[in-house]
TIMARGU-784497 format. One record per residue (C-alpha): x, y, z. Coordinates in steps of 0.05 Angstrom, whole numbers, padded with zeros to 5 digits, m for minus. Example, Ala and Ser with C-alpha at 12.3 -4.5 7.8 and 13.67 -1.06 7.14 Angstrom:
residues 2
u->00246 | v->m00090 | w->00156
u->00273 | v->m00021 | w->00143
END
This chain:
residues 523
u->00600 | v->m01846 | w->m00742
u->00569 | v->m01780 | w->m00759
u->00504 | v->m01798 | w->m00724
u->00543 | v->m01819 | w->m00661
u->00582 | v->m01754 | w->m00660
u->00517 | v->m01714 | w->m00666
u->00486 | v->m01755 | w->m00609
u->00546 | v->m01740 | w->m00565
u->00549 | v->m01666 | w->m00583
u->00479 | v->m01646 | w->m00594
u->00489 | v->m01570 | w->m00591
u->00502 | v->m01542 | w->m00663
u->00549 | v->m01484 | w->m00675
u->00513 | v->m01416 | w->m00663
u->00513 | v->m01368 | w->m00721
u->00540 | v->m01313 | w->m00675
u->00606 | v->m01352 | w->m00671
u->00617 | v->m01338 | w->m00745
u->00629 | v->m01264 | w->m00731
u->00607 | v->m01207 | w->m00777
u->00635 | v->m01149 | w->m00819
u->00601 | v->m01100 | w->m00774
u->00569 | v->m01031 | w->m00780
u->00632 | v->m00989 | w->m00783
u->00664 | v->m01017 | w->m00847
u->00702 | v->m00955 | w->m00873
u->00675 | v->m00957 | w->m00944
u->00603 | v->m00963 | w->m00920
u->00609 | v->m00917 | w->m00860
u->00545 | v->m00876 | w->m00852
u->00498 | v->m00924 | w->m00885
u->00440 | v->m00955 | w->m00849
u->00458 | v->m01024 | w->m00822
u->00421 | v->m01087 | w->m00804
u->00443 | v->m01157 | w->m00784
u->00406 | v->m01223 | w->m00774
u->00429 | v->m01294 | w->m00759
u->00400 | v->m01360 | w->m00781
u->00410 | v->m01431 | w->m00804
u->00387 | v->m01472 | w->m00862
u->00387 | v->m01547 | w->m00877
u->00417 | v->m01578 | w->m00938
u->00424 | v->m01648 | w->m00962
u->00492 | v->m01682 | w->m00952
u->00531 | v->m01701 | w->m01015
u->00543 | v->m01770 | w->m00981
u->00501 | v->m01808 | w->m00933
u->00429 | v->m01793 | w->m00912
u->00440 | v->m01742 | w->m00856
u->00425 | v->m01670 | w->m00874
u->00474 | v->m01613 | w->m00854
u->00451 | v->m01553 | w->m00814
u->00490 | v->m01492 | w->m00837
u->00495 | v->m01429 | w->m00796
u->00500 | v->m01362 | w->m00830
u->00499 | v->m01286 | w->m00814
u->00466 | v->m01238 | w->m00862
u->00486 | v->m01163 | w->m00861
u->00455 | v->m01107 | w->m00902
u->00476 | v->m01035 | w->m00911
u->00427 | v->m00987 | w->m00945
u->00421 | v->m00914 | w->m00965
u->00378 | v->m00869 | w->m01009
u->00388 | v->m00872 | w->m01083
u->00366 | v->m00825 | w->m01139
u->00330 | v->m00855 | w->m01197
u->00347 | v->m00930 | w->m01192
u->00356 | v->m00984 | w->m01139
u->00419 | v->m01025 | w->m01142
u->00451 | v->m01081 | w->m01099
u->00520 | v->m01109 | w->m01088
u->00523 | v->m01180 | w->m01058
u->00584 | v->m01210 | w->m01023
u->00594 | v->m01278 | w->m00995
u->00647 | v->m01280 | w->m00939
u->00671 | v->m01211 | w->m00958
u->00680 | v->m01227 | w->m01033
u->00635 | v->m01200 | w->m01089
u->00598 | v->m01255 | w->m01124
u->00605 | v->m01264 | w->m01200
u->00530 | v->m01277 | w->m01211
u->00478 | v->m01223 | w->m01223
u->00430 | v->m01203 | w->m01169
u->00386 | v->m01144 | w->m01184
u->00327 | v->m01102 | w->m01159
u->00266 | v->m01086 | w->m01199
u->00203 | v->m01044 | w->m01188
u->00139 | v->m01079 | w->m01171
u->00066 | v->m01061 | w->m01179
u->00059 | v->m01051 | w->m01104
u->00089 | v->m00980 | w->m01094
u->00113 | v->m01000 | w->m01024
u->00156 | v->m01058 | w->m01050
u->00218 | v->m01070 | w->m01090
u->00232 | v->m01138 | w->m01123
u->00295 | v->m01179 | w->m01111
u->00319 | v->m01226 | w->m01166
u->00377 | v->m01271 | w->m01185
u->00415 | v->m01330 | w->m01154
u->00352 | v->m01371 | w->m01148
u->00314 | v->m01317 | w->m01108
u->00240 | v->m01319 | w->m01125
u->00172 | v->m01311 | w->m01094
u->00142 | v->m01372 | w->m01060
u->00075 | v->m01357 | w->m01092
u->00087 | v->m01345 | w->m01166
u->00161 | v->m01355 | w->m01180
u->00171 | v->m01279 | w->m01192
u->00215 | v->m01228 | w->m01157
u->00219 | v->m01231 | w->m01081
u->00182 | v->m01171 | w->m01053
u->00219 | v->m01126 | w->m01005
u->00175 | v->m01078 | w->m00965
u->00209 | v->m01010 | w->m00966
u->00149 | v->m00961 | w->m00960
u->00134 | v->m00907 | w->m01009
u->00208 | v->m00890 | w->m01022
u->00224 | v->m00931 | w->m01083
u->00299 | v->m00927 | w->m01092
u->00356 | v->m00952 | w->m01049
u->00427 | v->m00975 | w->m01056
u->00440 | v->m01040 | w->m01018
u->00505 | v->m01075 | w->m00999
u->00495 | v->m01147 | w->m00974
u->00545 | v->m01194 | w->m00942
u->00532 | v->m01266 | w->m00925
u->00581 | v->m01299 | w->m00876
u->00574 | v->m01376 | w->m00875
u->00621 | v->m01437 | w->m00879
u->00579 | v->m01464 | w->m00936
u->00535 | v->m01433 | w->m00986
u->00500 | v->m01479 | w->m01038
u->00512 | v->m01463 | w->m01111
u->00463 | v->m01466 | w->m01169
u->00466 | v->m01521 | w->m01221
u->00514 | v->m01484 | w->m01266
u->00567 | v->m01489 | w->m01211
u->00583 | v->m01413 | w->m01211
u->00528 | v->m01374 | w->m01176
u->00511 | v->m01380 | w->m01102
u->00441 | v->m01408 | w->m01086
u->00410 | v->m01355 | w->m01040
u->00343 | v->m01389 | w->m01036
u->00355 | v->m01423 | w->m00969
u->00371 | v->m01357 | w->m00935
u->00318 | v->m01317 | w->m00972
u->00272 | v->m01302 | w->m00913
u->00327 | v->m01277 | w->m00868
u->00360 | v->m01238 | w->m00926
u->00295 | v->m01202 | w->m00941
u->00283 | v->m01187 | w->m00868
u->00353 | v->m01157 | w->m00861
u->00344 | v->m01114 | w->m00924
u->00276 | v->m01089 | w->m00901
u->00304 | v->m01068 | w->m00833
u->00361 | v->m01030 | w->m00865
u->00313 | v->m00994 | w->m00911
u->00270 | v->m00974 | w->m00852
u->00330 | v->m00947 | w->m00816
u->00349 | v->m00906 | w->m00878
u->00282 | v->m00873 | w->m00874
u->00288 | v->m00862 | w->m00800
u->00359 | v->m00836 | w->m00800
u->00354 | v->m00799 | w->m00868
u->00425 | v->m00816 | w->m00884
u->00461 | v->m00816 | w->m00951
u->00443 | v->m00798 | w->m01022
u->00449 | v->m00867 | w->m01054
u->00504 | v->m00896 | w->m01094
u->00535 | v->m00825 | w->m01099
u->00555 | v->m00828 | w->m01026
u->00586 | v->m00896 | w->m01034
u->00623 | v->m00874 | w->m01097
u->00649 | v->m00811 | w->m01064
u->00680 | v->m00849 | w->m01007
u->00714 | v->m00897 | w->m01055
u->00739 | v->m00840 | w->m01101
u->00766 | v->m00797 | w->m01044
u->00801 | v->m00857 | w->m01012
u->00835 | v->m00877 | w->m01076
u->00856 | v->m00808 | w->m01101
u->00926 | v->m00808 | w->m01066
u->00949 | v->m00873 | w->m01098
u->00916 | v->m00853 | w->m01164
u->00956 | v->m00788 | w->m01165
u->01020 | v->m00822 | w->m01152
u->01006 | v->m00869 | w->m01210
u->00986 | v->m00818 | w->m01264
u->01040 | v->m00766 | w->m01242
u->01098 | v->m00814 | w->m01239
u->01104 | v->m00801 | w->m01165
u->01098 | v->m00726 | w->m01175
u->01146 | v->m00719 | w->m01234
u->01094 | v->m00700 | w->m01286
u->01028 | v->m00662 | w->m01291
u->00966 | v->m00702 | w->m01308
u->00895 | v->m00688 | w->m01332
u->00830 | v->m00700 | w->m01295
u->00809 | v->m00755 | w->m01345
u->00875 | v->m00791 | w->m01334
u->00860 | v->m00791 | w->m01258
u->00791 | v->m00818 | w->m01274
u->00819 | v->m00878 | w->m01310
u->00865 | v->m00892 | w->m01252
u->00806 | v->m00891 | w->m01203
u->00758 | v->m00928 | w->m01249
u->00782 | v->m00999 | w->m01235
u->00778 | v->m00986 | w->m01161
u->00706 | v->m00963 | w->m01169
u->00686 | v->m01022 | w->m01210
u->00719 | v->m01071 | w->m01161
u->00682 | v->m01036 | w->m01102
u->00615 | v->m01051 | w->m01137
u->00633 | v->m01123 | w->m01154
u->00648 | v->m01108 | w->m01226
u->00572 | v->m01095 | w->m01241
u->00578 | v->m01019 | w->m01244
u->00604 | v->m00971 | w->m01298
u->00633 | v->m00907 | w->m01267
u->00614 | v->m00843 | w->m01299
u->00664 | v->m00788 | w->m01314
u->00613 | v->m00735 | w->m01297
u->00602 | v->m00761 | w->m01228
u->00679 | v->m00767 | w->m01217
u->00690 | v->m00695 | w->m01237
u->00636 | v->m00671 | w->m01191
u->00666 | v->m00708 | w->m01131
u->00736 | v->m00682 | w->m01146
u->00709 | v->m00610 | w->m01157
u->00673 | v->m00610 | w->m01090
u->00733 | v->m00639 | w->m01055
u->00778 | v->m00584 | w->m01084
u->00727 | v->m00532 | w->m01064
u->00726 | v->m00556 | w->m00991
u->00803 | v->m00556 | w->m00991
u->00807 | v->m00488 | w->m01025
u->00859 | v->m00508 | w->m01077
u->00869 | v->m00559 | w->m01134
u->00897 | v->m00629 | w->m01130
u->00973 | v->m00626 | w->m01136
u->00998 | v->m00626 | w->m01208
u->00929 | v->m00630 | w->m01241
u->00910 | v->m00591 | w->m01303
u->00844 | v->m00583 | w->m01338
u->00830 | v->m00575 | w->m01411
u->00809 | v->m00506 | w->m01437
u->00735 | v->m00499 | w->m01422
u->00722 | v->m00425 | w->m01441
u->00751 | v->m00359 | w->m01467
u->00767 | v->m00290 | w->m01437
u->00767 | v->m00232 | w->m01485
u->00808 | v->m00170 | w->m01466
u->00779 | v->m00104 | w->m01492
u->00827 | v->m00055 | w->m01526
u->00882 | v->m00108 | w->m01529
u->00833 | v->m00149 | w->m01572
u->00863 | v->m00216 | w->m01549
u->00826 | v->m00279 | w->m01530
u->00855 | v->m00323 | w->m01475
u->00834 | v->m00397 | w->m01470
u->00812 | v->m00415 | w->m01399
u->00847 | v->m00478 | w->m01375
u->00885 | v->m00494 | w->m01312
u->00953 | v->m00476 | w->m01341
u->00931 | v->m00411 | w->m01374
u->00895 | v->m00386 | w->m01312
u->00955 | v->m00402 | w->m01269
u->00996 | v->m00356 | w->m01313
u->00944 | v->m00302 | w->m01320
u->00957 | v->m00231 | w->m01297
u->00902 | v->m00179 | w->m01300
u->00925 | v->m00119 | w->m01345
u->00922 | v->m00056 | w->m01305
u->00868 | v->m00004 | w->m01316
u->00842 | v->m00041 | w->m01377
u->00770 | v->m00060 | w->m01355
u->00725 | v->m00052 | w->m01295
u->00669 | v->m00100 | w->m01316
u->00664 | v->m00173 | w->m01340
u->00606 | v->m00199 | w->m01380
u->00596 | v->m00273 | w->m01367
u->00554 | v->m00306 | w->m01423
u->00537 | v->m00381 | w->m01428
u->00540 | v->m00376 | w->m01503
u->00605 | v->m00363 | w->m01538
u->00568 | v->m00355 | w->m01604
u->00552 | v->m00282 | w->m01582
u->00626 | v->m00264 | w->m01577
u->00638 | v->m00248 | w->m01651
u->00577 | v->m00203 | w->m01651
u->00600 | v->m00166 | w->m01590
u->00672 | v->m00160 | w->m01615
u->00651 | v->m00137 | w->m01684
u->00608 | v->m00082 | w->m01653
u->00665 | v->m00060 | w->m01608
u->00616 | v->m00070 | w->m01551
u->00671 | v->m00092 | w->m01502
u->00713 | v->m00032 | w->m01516
u->00654 | v->00017 | w->m01510
u->00637 | v->m00009 | w->m01441
u->00708 | v->m00026 | w->m01417
u->00682 | v->m00096 | w->m01405
u->00719 | v->m00162 | w->m01413
u->00679 | v->m00220 | w->m01444
u->00678 | v->m00287 | w->m01409
u->00647 | v->m00354 | w->m01426
u->00653 | v->m00425 | w->m01408
u->00619 | v->m00491 | w->m01428
u->00560 | v->m00504 | w->m01381
u->00558 | v->m00477 | w->m01310
u->00615 | v->m00432 | w->m01285
u->00673 | v->m00480 | w->m01286
u->00731 | v->m00487 | w->m01238
u->00777 | v->m00446 | w->m01288
u->00725 | v->m00390 | w->m01286
u->00724 | v->m00391 | w->m01210
u->00800 | v->m00390 | w->m01207
u->00802 | v->m00332 | w->m01257
u->00754 | v->m00293 | w->m01213
u->00801 | v->m00306 | w->m01155
u->00858 | v->m00274 | w->m01195
u->00813 | v->m00215 | w->m01217
u->00792 | v->m00204 | w->m01144
u->00862 | v->m00199 | w->m01117
u->00870 | v->m00131 | w->m01153
u->00856 | v->m00064 | w->m01119
u->00814 | v->m00044 | w->m01177
u->00738 | v->m00054 | w->m01171
u->00704 | v->m00104 | w->m01214
u->00631 | v->m00118 | w->m01230
u->00610 | v->m00186 | w->m01262
u->00549 | v->m00187 | w->m01305
u->00514 | v->m00254 | w->m01321
u->00478 | v->m00265 | w->m01386
u->00436 | v->m00328 | w->m01396
u->00374 | v->m00360 | w->m01429
u->00306 | v->m00356 | w->m01395
u->00307 | v->m00428 | w->m01374
u->00321 | v->m00468 | w->m01312
u->00394 | v->m00483 | w->m01326
u->00406 | v->m00410 | w->m01345
u->00381 | v->m00388 | w->m01276
u->00427 | v->m00439 | w->m01245
u->00487 | v->m00410 | w->m01285
u->00474 | v->m00342 | w->m01248
u->00466 | v->m00379 | w->m01183
u->00531 | v->m00419 | w->m01191
u->00568 | v->m00356 | w->m01211
u->00543 | v->m00318 | w->m01152
u->00563 | v->m00374 | w->m01105
u->00630 | v->m00381 | w->m01137
u->00647 | v->m00309 | w->m01125
u->00622 | v->m00314 | w->m01052
u->00672 | v->m00371 | w->m01041
u->00730 | v->m00322 | w->m01036
u->00721 | v->m00276 | w->m00977
u->00774 | v->m00229 | w->m01003
u->00741 | v->m00216 | w->m01069
u->00715 | v->m00145 | w->m01082
u->00669 | v->m00171 | w->m01138
u->00596 | v->m00156 | w->m01148
u->00552 | v->m00204 | w->m01191
u->00492 | v->m00174 | w->m01227
u->00439 | v->m00216 | w->m01264
u->00424 | v->m00183 | w->m01331
u->00375 | v->m00238 | w->m01348
u->00345 | v->m00263 | w->m01392
u->00291 | v->m00281 | w->m01341
u->00222 | v->m00309 | w->m01362
u->00178 | v->m00248 | w->m01343
u->00223 | v->m00201 | w->m01385
u->00226 | v->m00250 | w->m01442
u->00150 | v->m00254 | w->m01447
u->00143 | v->m00179 | w->m01439
u->00189 | v->m00171 | w->m01500
u->00146 | v->m00217 | w->m01542
u->00200 | v->m00269 | w->m01551
u->00176 | v->m00337 | w->m01572
u->00173 | v->m00391 | w->m01520
u->00193 | v->m00463 | w->m01527
u->00168 | v->m00525 | w->m01493
u->00216 | v->m00562 | w->m01445
u->00227 | v->m00636 | w->m01452
u->00247 | v->m00666 | w->m01385
u->00298 | v->m00724 | w->m01381
u->00277 | v->m00785 | w->m01343
u->00218 | v->m00746 | w->m01314
u->00262 | v->m00705 | w->m01267
u->00246 | v->m00634 | w->m01246
u->00284 | v->m00578 | w->m01283
u->00332 | v->m00545 | w->m01235
u->00315 | v->m00472 | w->m01222
u->00351 | v->m00421 | w->m01180
u->00318 | v->m00397 | w->m01116
u->00316 | v->m00323 | w->m01134
u->00253 | v->m00333 | w->m01176
u->00185 | v->m00337 | w->m01144
u->00145 | v->m00401 | w->m01143
u->00100 | v->m00382 | w->m01203
u->00160 | v->m00373 | w->m01250
u->00195 | v->m00434 | w->m01222
u->00134 | v->m00475 | w->m01241
u->00132 | v->m00441 | w->m01312
u->00203 | v->m00461 | w->m01325
u->00186 | v->m00533 | w->m01314
u->00151 | v->m00533 | w->m01382
u->00174 | v->m00470 | w->m01418
u->00238 | v->m00432 | w->m01438
u->00261 | v->m00374 | w->m01481
u->00328 | v->m00368 | w->m01512
u->00372 | v->m00307 | w->m01521
u->00381 | v->m00328 | w->m01595
u->00307 | v->m00310 | w->m01604
u->00330 | v->m00238 | w->m01611
u->00358 | v->m00210 | w->m01676
u->00428 | v->m00180 | w->m01672
u->00405 | v->m00106 | w->m01672
u->00352 | v->m00123 | w->m01619
u->00402 | v->m00162 | w->m01577
u->00454 | v->m00104 | w->m01579
u->00401 | v->m00053 | w->m01564
u->00374 | v->m00094 | w->m01507
u->00444 | v->m00106 | w->m01478
u->00463 | v->m00032 | w->m01484
u->00400 | v->m00014 | w->m01447
u->00418 | v->m00064 | w->m01391
u->00486 | v->m00029 | w->m01382
u->00459 | v->00043 | w->m01377
u->00455 | v->00039 | w->m01304
u->00525 | v->00012 | w->m01300
u->00561 | v->00058 | w->m01349
u->00629 | v->00086 | w->m01332
u->00694 | v->00081 | w->m01370
u->00758 | v->00062 | w->m01335
u->00793 | v->00125 | w->m01310
u->00853 | v->00113 | w->m01265
u->00871 | v->00160 | w->m01206
u->00912 | v->00223 | w->m01221
u->00979 | v->00194 | w->m01201
u->00972 | v->00135 | w->m01249
u->00949 | v->00183 | w->m01305
u->01010 | v->00228 | w->m01292
u->01058 | v->00169 | w->m01288
u->01031 | v->00141 | w->m01355
u->01037 | v->00209 | w->m01387
u->01110 | v->00216 | w->m01369
u->01123 | v->00144 | w->m01389
u->01092 | v->00157 | w->m01458
u->01131 | v->00221 | w->m01467
u->01195 | v->00185 | w->m01449
u->01179 | v->00126 | w->m01498
u->01161 | v->00177 | w->m01555
u->01224 | v->00216 | w->m01545
u->01268 | v->00154 | w->m01543
u->01236 | v->00126 | w->m01606
u->01250 | v->00193 | w->m01641
u->01323 | v->00193 | w->m01618
u->01334 | v->00121 | w->m01639
u->01306 | v->00134 | w->m01709
u->01350 | v->00197 | w->m01716
u->01412 | v->00158 | w->m01694
u->01398 | v->00102 | w->m01742
u->01389 | v->00153 | w->m01798
u->01451 | v->00193 | w->m01781
u->01494 | v->00131 | w->m01772
u->01472 | v->00104 | w->m01838
u->01461 | v->00036 | w->m01804
u->01429 | v->00002 | w->m01863
u->01484 | v->00021 | w->m01911
u->01538 | v->m00001 | w->m01861
u->01501 | v->m00068 | w->m01848
u->01500 | v->m00081 | w->m01924
u->01575 | v->m00067 | w->m01927
u->01592 | v->m00115 | w->m01872
u->01551 | v->m00172 | w->m01902
u->01585 | v->m00159 | w->m01968
u->01654 | v->m00166 | w->m01937
u->01632 | v->m00231 | w->m01903
u->01601 | v->m00260 | w->m01968
u->01663 | v->m00303 | w->m01986
u->01664 | v->m00337 | w->m01918
u->01587 | v->m00349 | w->m01922
u->01596 | v->m00379 | w->m01990
u->01649 | v->m00427 | w->m01963
u->01599 | v->m00457 | w->m01917
u->01554 | v->m00481 | w->m01972
u->01545 | v->m00557 | w->m01964
u->01571 | v->m00558 | w->m01893
u->01513 | v->m00527 | w->m01854
u->01469 | v->m00590 | w->m01856
u->01523 | v->m00631 | w->m01822
u->01540 | v->m00576 | w->m01770
u->01465 | v->m00565 | w->m01753
u->01452 | v->m00642 | w->m01748
u->01511 | v->m00650 | w->m01700
u->01488 | v->m00591 | w->m01658
u->01417 | v->m00619 | w->m01653
u->01442 | v->m00688 | w->m01633
u->01478 | v->m00656 | w->m01575
u->01418 | v->m00613 | w->m01555
u->01355 | v->m00646 | w->m01585
u->01308 | v->m00598 | w->m01548
u->01331 | v->m00540 | w->m01596
u->01303 | v->m00520 | w->m01663
u->01347 | v->m00516 | w->m01724
u->01350 | v->m00442 | w->m01721
u->01389 | v->m00444 | w->m01654
u->01454 | v->m00473 | w->m01685
u->01448 | v->m00426 | w->m01743
u->01446 | v->m00367 | w->m01695
u->01505 | v->m00393 | w->m01659
u->01545 | v->m00398 | w->m01725
u->01524 | v->m00327 | w->m01744
u->01548 | v->m00300 | w->m01677
u->01616 | v->m00335 | w->m01686
u->01622 | v->m00306 | w->m01757
u->01607 | v->m00236 | w->m01734
u->01651 | v->m00241 | w->m01673
u->01709 | v->m00260 | w->m01717
u->01696 | v->m00202 | w->m01762
u->01692 | v->m00152 | w->m01706
u->01756 | v->m00177 | w->m01676
u->01795 | v->m00165 | w->m01742
END
């Protein structure tokens, strides 16, 4: 019967009739795209006539940093089996493995010609009415479509190079993260009823990211925070309701108080008037006790500021607050003579440029390598991670940028006396105590005179009225009533706290005291 039907209808179904996902899939928009069609022949489970199966192979590709990865879908659904990409001896090829894919010559990885660029992120989709499975009954057998699949991936890779699109898996992750943020915020905030942390938001987005990569990808918190930070910077404000943990400290001179830098503390921060006109940003909080003990901040009318790593969002927001004042402010940056140290200055400078209304100047105090070596400080060797280049800010010339790839010098190489003398020398060109204008000085003088006179009058009135003696007399007259309450207070306090559990035990005691005094005064 099947043979008769084929003889009567000899034209097979064309692969193009299967349709395709297409280039403009939202999650993959912007990636290089390639499509190919084909058929393969497979043995029938019953009878002797083979089946000719049409299929459409689609591939999306973009640049990737460090590694090559692939996500494979069949009819739009991620497969459960592993398909991976490996490096090959030929620098112009990558190797494709898994799901019965192997070289026709030596049963090794299938070579994919991609040119000298070695790392890509691929997404592949196979559309077909029937895909064979391997003997374990779980994984698809991609061997029959191997030639067309390889051709499609190679074309996509060539188009990546030609179009220069994307930055690898980071681009794909960014799309998924940004698309999932609204729903994730509703989830972690209880539909806007509560505040939430950045890490809570990450765990709400994490399952979506894993699903987008077919379950074969472990999202990284660092990547997520960078995407969110960039998104907030583009918008000019934080995600609604989010808060961040304390990531640094601000020290106020003269007030001698330390303020932790987190989302909530920065939101509530108000710059004290005419207290400081400088801020020293240092990447190492360990120098703070030295500077505070030496009264360095007070001598220079300079606040001390630090954060973990590069200038964080909390630091940027704090500078926004400081820049809204009419008072001038100069920010000084102190860092190690290494690549990351130069980038701290670079990031701080860019952060202050982000607000067009800021009247803030950023000055690099160093330590930079030429000065460090001139001071005879000991240099250290740099160990590179994964063979990547050390990031170096662009304000250094090429020779020093090259030197920082293999060397560094730490601020800690200086003794405390040498460090303080060096820092004081740096500040000589920027000396100047805070001196407000005459109207502010005059107003403060009058305010201080008024406060001094009032304090004197209060002390005299208390002394003349014999307030302490009168107070003792009133308590003595109330003593019998207070004694009668022995044994009753625990029950009264417990009842009051049951009615208002948000209170501390002192609140009902204060209420009882007020009633006792009111009764006495009314007698």
